[in-house]
The first five atom37 places (N, CA, C, CB, O) and aatype in JSON, in Angstrom:
{
  "aatype": [12, 15, 1, 1, 14, 15, 7, 6, 18, 10, 0, 7, 19, 14, 1, 10, 1, 0, 15, 14, 2, 14, 13, 7, 1, 16, 19, 15, 13, 5, 19, 3, 0, 7, 3, 5, 0, 0, 0, 5, 10, 15, 19, 13, 3, 0, 5, 7, 1, 10, 19, 1, 1, 10, 15, 19, 0, 1, 15, 3, 5, 7, 5, 15, 19, 15, 17, 3, 7, 1, 2, 15, 15, 7, 0, 5, 19, 14, 15, 7, 19, 18, 13, 16, 1, 10, 5, 16, 14, 0, 7, 16, 15, 16, 5, 11, 9, 19, 1, 9, 0, 1],
  "atom_mask": [
    [1, 1, 1, 1, 1],
    [1, 1, 1, 1, 1],
    [1, 1, 1, 1, 1],
    [1, 1, 1, 1, 1],
    [1, 1, 1, 1, 1],
    [1, 1, 1, 1, 1],
    [1, 1, 1, 0, 1],
    [1, 1, 1, 1, 1],
    [1, 1, 1, 1, 1],
    [1, 1, 1, 1, 1],
    [1, 1, 1, 1, 1],
    [1, 1, 1, 0, 1],
    [1, 1, 1, 1, 1],
    [1, 1, 1, 1, 1],
    [1, 1, 1, 1, 1],
    [1, 1, 1, 1, 1],
    [1, 1, 1, 1, 1],
    [1, 1, 1, 1, 1],
    [1, 1, 1, 1, 1],
    [1, 1, 1, 1, 1],
    [1, 1, 1, 1, 1],
    [1, 1, 1, 1, 1],
    [1, 1, 1, 1, 1],
    [1, 1, 1, 0, 1],
    [1, 1, 1, 1, 1],
    [1, 1, 1, 1, 1],
    [1, 1, 1, 1, 1],
    [1, 1, 1, 1, 1],
    [1, 1, 1, 1, 1],
    [1, 1, 1, 1, 1],
    [1, 1, 1, 1, 1],
    [1, 1, 1, 1, 1],
    [1, 1, 1, 1, 1],
    [1, 1, 1, 0, 1],
    [1, 1, 1, 1, 1],
    [1, 1, 1, 1, 1],
    [1, 1, 1, 1, 1],
    [1, 1, 1, 1, 1],
    [1, 1, 1, 1, 1],
    [1, 1, 1, 1, 1],
    [1, 1, 1, 1, 1],
    [1, 1, 1, 1, 1],
    [1, 1, 1, 1, 1],
    [1, 1, 1, 1, 1],
    [1, 1, 1, 1, 1],
    [1, 1, 1, 1, 1],
    [1, 1, 1, 1, 1],
    [1, 1, 1, 0, 1],
    [1, 1, 1, 1, 1],
    [1, 1, 1, 1, 1],
    [1, 1, 1, 1, 1],
    [1, 1, 1, 1, 1],
    [1, 1, 1, 1, 1],
    [1, 1, 1, 1, 1],
    [1, 1, 1, 1, 1],
    [1, 1, 1, 1, 1],
    [1, 1, 1, 1, 1],
    [1, 1, 1, 1, 1],
    [1, 1, 1, 1, 1],
    [1, 1, 1, 1, 1],
    [1, 1, 1, 1, 1],
    [1, 1, 1, 0, 1],
    [1, 1, 1, 1, 1],
    [1, 1, 1, 1, 1],
    [1, 1, 1, 1, 1],
    [1, 1, 1, 1, 1],
    [1, 1, 1, 1, 1],
    [1, 1, 1, 1, 1],
    [1, 1, 1, 0, 1],
    [1, 1, 1, 1, 1],
    [1, 1, 1, 1, 1],
    [1, 1, 1, 1, 1],
    [1, 1, 1, 1, 1],
    [1, 1, 1, 0, 1],
    [1, 1, 1, 1, 1],
    [1, 1, 1, 1, 1],
    [1, 1, 1, 1, 1],
    [1, 1, 1, 1, 1],
    [1, 1, 1, 1, 1],
    [1, 1, 1, 0, 1],
    [1, 1, 1, 1, 1],
    [1, 1, 1, 1, 1],
    [1, 1, 1, 1, 1],
    [1, 1, 1, 1, 1],
    [1, 1, 1, 1, 1],
    [1, 1, 1, 1, 1],
    [1, 1, 1, 1, 1],
    [1, 1, 1, 1, 1],
    [1, 1, 1, 1, 1],
    [1, 1, 1, 1, 1],
    [1, 1, 1, 0, 1],
    [1, 1, 1, 1, 1],
    [1, 1, 1, 1, 1],
    [1, 1, 1, 1, 1],
    [1, 1, 1, 1, 1],
    [1, 1, 1, 1, 1],
    [1, 1, 1, 1, 1],
    [1, 1, 1, 1, 1],
    [1, 1, 1, 1, 1],
    [1, 1, 1, 1, 1],
    [1, 1, 1, 1, 1],
    [1, 1, 1, 1, 1]
  ],
  "atom_positions": [
    [[95.93, 79.81, 51.11], [96.9, 80.55, 50.63], [96.19, 81.31, 49.41], [98.13, 79.66, 50.28], [95.38, 80.77, 48.66]],
    [[96.58, 82.54, 49.32], [96.02, 83.46, 48.44], [97.28, 83.36, 47.09], [95.79, 85.13, 49.31], [98.4, 82.88, 47.26]],
    [[96.85, 83.81, 46.03], [97.35, 83.79, 44.83], [97.67, 85.53, 44.24], [96.24, 82.89, 43.96], [96.77, 86.35, 44.02]],
    [[99.16, 85.77, 44.06], [99.15, 87.08, 43.64], [98.86, 87.42, 42.24], [100.29, 87.58, 43.94], [99.34, 86.66, 41.4]],
    [[98.18, 88.4, 41.86], [97.64, 88.83, 40.37], [98.88, 88.53, 39.85], [97.04, 90.47, 40.03], [99.89, 88.37, 40.54]],
    [[98.83, 88.45, 38.28], [100.12, 88.15, 37.61], [100.98, 89.49, 37.22], [99.8, 87.31, 36.29], [100.48, 90.42, 36.6]],
    [[102.18, 89.45, 37.61], [103.01, 90.89, 37.31], [103.5, 91.35, 38.36], [0.0, 0.0, 0.0], [104.35, 92.24, 38.37]],
    [[102.79, 90.54, 39.84], [103.29, 90.63, 40.98], [104.49, 90.06, 41.67], [102.51, 90.4, 41.49], [104.62, 88.84, 41.6]],
    [[105.39, 90.73, 42.34], [106.24, 89.94, 42.4], [106.61, 90.21, 44.18], [107.37, 90.21, 41.17], [106.02, 91.1, 44.8]],
    [[107.81, 89.17, 44.95], [108.05, 89.64, 45.89], [108.94, 90.69, 46.14], [108.2, 88.89, 46.4], [109.94, 90.8, 45.43]],
    [[108.7, 91.55, 47.14], [109.37, 92.81, 47.38], [111.16, 92.7, 47.52], [108.65, 93.4, 48.8], [111.56, 92.29, 48.62]],
    [[111.9, 92.94, 46.8], [113.11, 93.03, 46.88], [113.87, 91.59, 46.22], [0.0, 0.0, 0.0], [115.05, 91.27, 46.35]],
    [[113.03, 91.01, 45.65], [113.53, 89.82, 44.85], [113.45, 90.38, 43.47], [112.65, 88.41, 45.04], [112.4, 90.95, 43.2]],
    [[114.47, 90.3, 42.46], [115.11, 90.88, 41.41], [114.03, 89.97, 40.36], [116.98, 90.65, 41.34], [113.76, 88.79, 40.58]],
    [[113.38, 90.88, 39.04], [112.83, 90.23, 38.05], [113.63, 90.35, 36.76], [111.51, 90.67, 37.91], [114.21, 91.37, 36.37]],
    [[113.57, 89.05, 36.09], [114.31, 88.86, 34.97], [113.23, 88.43, 33.68], [115.45, 87.71, 35.33], [112.51, 87.44, 33.68]],
    [[113.33, 89.4, 32.69], [112.49, 88.97, 31.52], [113.07, 89.08, 30.29], [111.32, 89.67, 31.44], [113.58, 90.15, 29.94]],
    [[113.05, 87.61, 29.19], [113.98, 87.41, 28.35], [113.0, 87.65, 27.09], [114.76, 86.0, 28.54], [111.89, 87.11, 27.11]],
    [[113.44, 88.55, 25.86], [112.73, 88.92, 25.01], [113.72, 88.73, 23.88], [112.13, 90.21, 25.28], [114.87, 89.05, 24.19]],
    [[113.52, 88.11, 22.21], [112.5, 87.02, 22.47], [112.48, 85.42, 23.15], [112.13, 86.86, 21.3], [113.6, 84.95, 23.38]],
    [[111.67, 84.85, 23.39], [112.14, 83.67, 24.01], [110.54, 82.72, 23.38], [112.5, 83.93, 26.08], [109.37, 82.92, 23.72]],
    [[111.09, 81.68, 22.38], [112.5, 81.33, 22.22], [113.1, 82.44, 21.14], [112.66, 79.71, 21.69], [112.43, 83.16, 20.41]],
    [[114.73, 82.34, 21.27], [115.2, 83.25, 20.38], [116.16, 82.39, 19.53], [115.85, 84.51, 21.07], [116.5, 81.22, 19.73]],
    [[116.53, 83.28, 18.47], [117.59, 82.48, 17.34], [119.0, 83.16, 17.51], [0.0, 0.0, 0.0], [119.82, 82.43, 18.06]],
    [[119.36, 84.19, 17.21], [120.43, 84.81, 17.23], [121.05, 85.37, 18.36], [120.31, 85.56, 16.49], [122.21, 85.24, 18.75]],
    [[120.07, 86.04, 18.87], [120.02, 87.01, 20.21], [119.0, 86.84, 21.13], [119.89, 88.42, 19.9], [117.88, 86.46, 20.78]],
    [[119.29, 87.11, 22.3], [118.02, 87.3, 23.2], [118.72, 88.27, 24.5], [117.26, 85.55, 23.8], [119.83, 88.36, 25.05]],
    [[117.29, 88.95, 24.63], [117.41, 90.34, 25.3], [116.93, 90.41, 26.98], [116.4, 91.39, 24.38], [115.79, 90.01, 27.22]],
    [[117.6, 90.8, 27.89], [117.04, 90.56, 29.34], [116.71, 91.73, 29.81], [117.95, 89.93, 30.35], [117.59, 92.59, 29.81]],
    [[115.56, 92.02, 30.24], [115.12, 93.57, 30.85], [115.12, 92.95, 32.74], [112.93, 94.3, 30.0], [114.56, 91.94, 33.18]],
    [[115.82, 93.82, 33.41], [116.54, 93.47, 34.7], [115.8, 94.27, 35.45], [118.1, 93.72, 34.86], [115.93, 95.48, 35.27]],
    [[114.97, 93.86, 36.33], [114.03, 94.78, 37.77], [114.79, 94.56, 38.94], [112.27, 94.13, 38.24], [114.21, 93.83, 39.75]],
    [[116.08, 95.03, 39.35], [116.57, 94.52, 40.42], [116.59, 96.0, 41.39], [118.05, 93.69, 40.07], [117.7, 96.1, 41.92]],
    [[115.82, 96.99, 41.72], [115.62, 97.77, 42.28], [116.76, 98.89, 41.93], [0.0, 0.0, 0.0], [116.92, 99.36, 40.8]],
    [[117.39, 99.18, 42.9], [118.46, 100.11, 43.39], [119.75, 99.32, 43.27], [118.22, 100.63, 44.92], [120.83, 99.89, 43.44]],
    [[119.68, 97.86, 42.94], [121.07, 97.1, 43.38], [122.23, 97.68, 42.09], [120.8, 95.01, 43.34], [122.1, 97.8, 40.87]],
    [[123.06, 97.87, 42.79], [123.98, 98.46, 41.78], [124.68, 96.99, 40.87], [125.28, 99.51, 42.71], [124.55, 96.78, 39.67]],
    [[125.17, 96.45, 41.5], [125.43, 95.06, 40.86], [124.7, 93.77, 40.87], [126.46, 94.69, 41.28], [124.17, 93.24, 41.85]],
    [[124.74, 93.28, 39.5], [124.03, 92.33, 38.79], [124.71, 91.64, 37.94], [123.06, 92.79, 38.18], [125.59, 92.14, 37.24]],
    [[124.24, 90.02, 37.91], [125.43, 89.36, 37.0], [124.53, 88.47, 36.49], [126.87, 88.62, 37.71], [123.8, 88.01, 37.36]],
    [[124.27, 87.99, 35.16], [123.64, 86.79, 34.72], [124.68, 85.84, 34.37], [122.73, 87.01, 33.59], [125.8, 86.12, 33.94]],
    [[124.12, 84.52, 34.63], [125.03, 83.27, 34.26], [124.08, 82.65, 33.52], [125.64, 82.29, 35.46], [122.93, 82.68, 33.95]],
    [[124.27, 82.17, 32.64], [123.81, 81.0, 31.71], [123.98, 79.55, 31.3], [123.96, 81.32, 30.89], [124.74, 79.22, 30.39]],
    [[123.27, 78.7, 31.97], [123.71, 77.25, 32.1], [122.62, 76.48, 30.82], [123.4, 76.6, 33.99], [121.55, 76.91, 30.41]],
    [[123.34, 75.27, 30.41], [122.79, 74.31, 29.74], [122.04, 73.66, 30.52], [123.59, 73.58, 29.15], [122.2, 73.81, 31.73]],
    [[121.07, 72.82, 30.07], [120.06, 71.71, 30.48], [120.56, 70.87, 31.25], [119.51, 70.97, 29.48], [119.76, 70.13, 31.82]],
    [[122.02, 70.68, 31.54], [123.23, 69.73, 32.29], [123.47, 70.54, 33.44], [124.77, 69.46, 31.4], [123.91, 69.96, 34.43]],
    [[123.24, 71.92, 33.5], [123.54, 72.47, 34.23], [124.97, 73.09, 34.76], [0.0, 0.0, 0.0], [125.39, 73.36, 35.89]],
    [[125.61, 73.21, 33.23], [127.26, 73.73, 33.27], [127.11, 74.84, 32.73], [128.47, 72.9, 32.47], [126.41, 75.01, 31.73]],
    [[127.67, 75.63, 33.26], [127.97, 77.02, 33.05], [128.28, 77.22, 31.78], [128.97, 77.52, 33.84], [129.22, 76.58, 31.31]],
    [[127.55, 78.13, 31.01], [128.08, 78.35, 29.27], [128.39, 79.8, 29.02], [126.77, 77.92, 28.01], [128.9, 80.2, 27.97]],
    [[128.02, 80.68, 30.14], [128.27, 82.11, 29.88], [127.91, 82.76, 30.99], [127.59, 82.69, 28.74], [126.93, 82.37, 31.62]],
    [[128.78, 84.08, 31.49], [128.44, 84.75, 32.71], [128.59, 86.23, 31.96], [129.5, 84.38, 34.16], [129.61, 86.53, 31.34]],
    [[127.54, 87.05, 32.09], [127.27, 88.16, 31.75], [127.35, 89.62, 32.66], [126.21, 87.89, 31.34], [126.69, 89.43, 33.68]],
    [[127.73, 90.5, 32.65], [127.45, 91.77, 33.5], [126.17, 92.52, 33.16], [128.62, 92.77, 33.35], [126.03, 92.81, 31.97]],
    [[125.45, 92.8, 33.8], [124.09, 93.5, 33.7], [124.56, 94.97, 33.7], [122.98, 93.14, 34.99], [125.1, 95.46, 34.69]],
    [[124.31, 95.74, 32.4], [124.6, 97.05, 32.18], [123.64, 97.72, 32.88], [124.68, 97.42, 30.84], [122.7, 97.01, 33.24]],
    [[123.55, 99.22, 33.26], [122.74, 100.11, 33.95], [122.67, 101.07, 32.86], [123.28, 100.65, 35.35], [123.67, 101.55, 32.31]],
    [[121.4, 101.36, 32.53], [121.41, 102.67, 31.97], [119.65, 103.43, 32.34], [121.84, 102.43, 30.09], [118.84, 102.94, 33.13]],
    [[119.49, 104.42, 31.69], [118.42, 105.76, 31.76], [117.23, 104.75, 32.05], [118.19, 106.94, 30.09], [116.44, 104.98, 32.97]],
    [[117.1, 103.65, 31.27], [115.82, 102.91, 30.67], [115.75, 101.92, 31.76], [115.93, 102.19, 29.04], [114.62, 101.45, 31.88]],
    [[116.73, 101.42, 32.68], [116.91, 100.4, 33.62], [118.33, 99.44, 33.48], [0.0, 0.0, 0.0], [119.45, 99.88, 33.22]],
    [[118.04, 98.3, 33.67], [119.34, 97.32, 33.6], [118.76, 96.36, 32.61], [119.88, 96.51, 35.17], [117.65, 95.82, 32.57]],
    [[120.08, 96.27, 31.61], [119.54, 95.41, 30.52], [120.95, 94.35, 29.99], [118.9, 96.56, 29.15], [122.05, 94.89, 30.09]],
    [[120.93, 93.41, 29.64], [122.01, 92.67, 29.32], [121.37, 92.19, 27.83], [122.41, 91.45, 30.52], [120.17, 92.38, 27.61]],
    [[122.3, 91.52, 26.73], [121.9, 90.45, 25.85], [123.23, 89.61, 25.69], [121.29, 91.01, 24.4], [124.41, 89.93, 25.86]],
    [[122.53, 88.26, 25.26], [123.36, 87.19, 24.7], [123.18, 86.83, 23.93], [123.57, 86.34, 25.09], [122.05, 86.46, 23.6]],
    [[124.79, 86.71, 22.83], [124.63, 86.08, 21.39], [124.43, 84.89, 21.22], [125.58, 86.22, 20.62], [124.67, 84.54, 20.06]],
    [[124.0, 83.91, 22.05], [124.34, 82.76, 21.82], [125.39, 81.93, 22.16], [0.0, 0.0, 0.0], [125.29, 80.72, 22.34]],
    [[126.33, 82.53, 22.23], [127.82, 81.95, 22.3], [128.13, 81.88, 23.4], [128.87, 82.59, 21.69], [127.87, 82.75, 24.23]],
    [[128.87, 80.66, 23.67], [129.77, 80.44, 25.22], [130.86, 81.32, 25.52], [130.53, 79.01, 25.34], [131.25, 82.34, 24.96]],
    [[131.29, 80.68, 26.57], [132.52, 81.67, 26.72], [133.77, 81.78, 26.13], [132.88, 81.65, 27.77], [134.6, 82.66, 26.36]],
    [[133.9, 80.75, 25.27], [135.02, 80.84, 24.28], [134.68, 81.32, 22.89], [135.65, 79.53, 24.15], [135.42, 81.31, 21.9]],
    [[133.34, 81.75, 22.98], [133.06, 82.65, 21.35], [132.31, 81.49, 20.67], [0.0, 0.0, 0.0], [131.67, 81.93, 19.72]],
    [[132.19, 80.38, 20.81], [131.71, 79.5, 19.73], [130.0, 79.26, 20.08], [132.7, 77.95, 19.75], [129.57, 79.24, 21.23]],
    [[129.4, 79.15, 19.26], [127.88, 79.29, 19.17], [127.29, 78.08, 19.82], [127.35, 79.41, 17.64], [127.75, 76.98, 19.48]],
    [[126.21, 78.15, 20.82], [125.52, 77.18, 21.49], [124.61, 76.58, 20.36], [124.76, 77.76, 22.76], [124.17, 77.23, 19.41]],
    [[124.37, 75.19, 20.63], [123.56, 74.46, 19.75], [121.88, 74.89, 20.45], [124.09, 72.62, 19.8], [121.82, 75.46, 21.54]],
    [[120.88, 74.61, 19.83], [119.39, 74.72, 19.97], [119.29, 74.11, 21.17], [118.47, 74.07, 18.87], [120.17, 73.33, 21.54]],
    [[118.19, 74.4, 21.93], [118.1, 73.68, 23.31], [117.71, 74.7, 24.2], [0.0, 0.0, 0.0], [117.74, 75.92, 24.08]],
    [[117.2, 73.72, 25.42], [117.07, 74.67, 26.72], [117.95, 75.15, 27.49], [116.46, 74.23, 27.56], [118.81, 74.31, 27.78]],
    [[118.1, 76.1, 27.94], [118.88, 77.04, 28.9], [118.32, 77.74, 29.84], [119.49, 77.93, 28.31], [117.29, 78.39, 29.67]],
    [[119.15, 77.64, 31.27], [118.53, 78.55, 32.17], [119.55, 79.81, 32.42], [118.15, 77.76, 33.55], [120.76, 79.81, 32.21]],
    [[118.68, 80.96, 32.95], [119.4, 82.01, 33.51], [119.42, 82.06, 34.86], [118.99, 83.13, 33.09], [118.48, 81.62, 35.51]],
    [[120.58, 82.66, 35.49], [120.34, 82.63, 36.99], [121.02, 84.41, 36.86], [121.39, 81.07, 38.15], [122.04, 84.78, 36.28]],
    [[119.92, 85.3, 37.68], [120.45, 86.61, 37.88], [120.52, 86.64, 39.34], [119.6, 87.79, 37.26], [119.64, 86.26, 40.11]],
    [[121.77, 87.19, 39.66], [122.05, 87.25, 41.2], [122.89, 88.74, 41.12], [123.1, 85.71, 41.9], [123.8, 89.19, 40.42]],
    [[121.93, 89.33, 42.44], [122.21, 90.59, 42.93], [122.24, 90.48, 44.67], [121.03, 91.65, 42.32], [121.81, 89.5, 45.26]],
    [[122.89, 91.75, 45.39], [123.06, 91.91, 46.43], [121.61, 91.14, 47.34], [123.38, 93.39, 46.47], [121.62, 90.63, 48.46]],
    [[120.63, 91.27, 46.52], [119.26, 91.18, 47.19], [118.53, 89.87, 47.13], [118.36, 92.19, 46.59], [117.55, 89.55, 47.82]],
    [[119.17, 89.11, 46.16], [118.59, 87.99, 45.94], [119.13, 87.55, 44.36], [0.0, 0.0, 0.0], [119.99, 88.09, 43.66]],
    [[118.18, 86.19, 44.04], [118.44, 85.49, 42.76], [116.98, 85.1, 42.21], [119.43, 84.13, 42.98], [115.96, 84.69, 42.78]],
    [[117.26, 85.38, 41.01], [116.19, 85.02, 40.09], [116.55, 84.06, 38.8], [115.64, 86.34, 39.59], [117.61, 84.17, 38.19]],
    [[115.51, 83.09, 38.46], [116.07, 82.28, 37.38], [114.96, 82.17, 36.25], [116.52, 80.8, 37.93], [113.79, 82.26, 36.6]],
    [[115.24, 82.02, 35.11], [114.48, 81.91, 34.01], [114.82, 80.53, 32.9], [114.68, 83.3, 33.36], [115.88, 79.96, 32.62]],
    [[113.84, 80.38, 32.57], [113.85, 79.41, 31.31], [114.14, 80.01, 29.93], [112.49, 78.75, 31.16], [113.3, 80.8, 29.49]],
    [[115.19, 79.75, 29.22], [114.94, 80.16, 27.9], [115.41, 79.0, 26.84], [115.66, 81.54, 27.66], [116.15, 78.04, 27.06]],
    [[114.76, 79.39, 25.63], [114.83, 78.18, 24.59], [115.85, 78.93, 23.39], [113.01, 77.66, 23.91], [115.68, 80.14, 23.22]],
    [[116.67, 78.39, 22.75], [117.43, 78.73, 21.43], [116.69, 77.59, 20.46], [119.33, 78.54, 21.57], [116.25, 76.45, 20.64]],
    [[116.76, 78.28, 19.63], [116.39, 77.78, 18.49], [117.83, 78.34, 17.35], [114.69, 78.4, 18.15], [117.78, 79.5, 16.93]],
    [[118.72, 77.68, 17.05], [119.53, 78.18, 15.97], [119.17, 77.75, 14.88], [120.78, 77.95, 16.03], [118.52, 76.75, 14.6]],
    [[119.84, 78.97, 13.94], [119.31, 78.79, 12.46], [120.7, 78.4, 11.58], [118.51, 80.37, 11.83], [120.63, 78.19, 10.37]]
  ]
}
């Protein structure tokens, strides 16, 4: 089995990059989902519970979304490990993020 060089990905599979990670107040996600119009980002806690669902905005610079560290009720979530899932018609991508609340 050959390894792909860093930065390469499977064609058609969406890419998700979080910055900064770990984060304090806000984390931004850059999304590379090709020409997919519809993309949704879900944030889950370490127990797999849905924390927040966000719509991905499309702009001239690509697709992006920010998360302010709040749950769907508007309350700040505690420090810890969270998992994000990007869903598009072409596929799904996941990423681990870490929040350090201040």
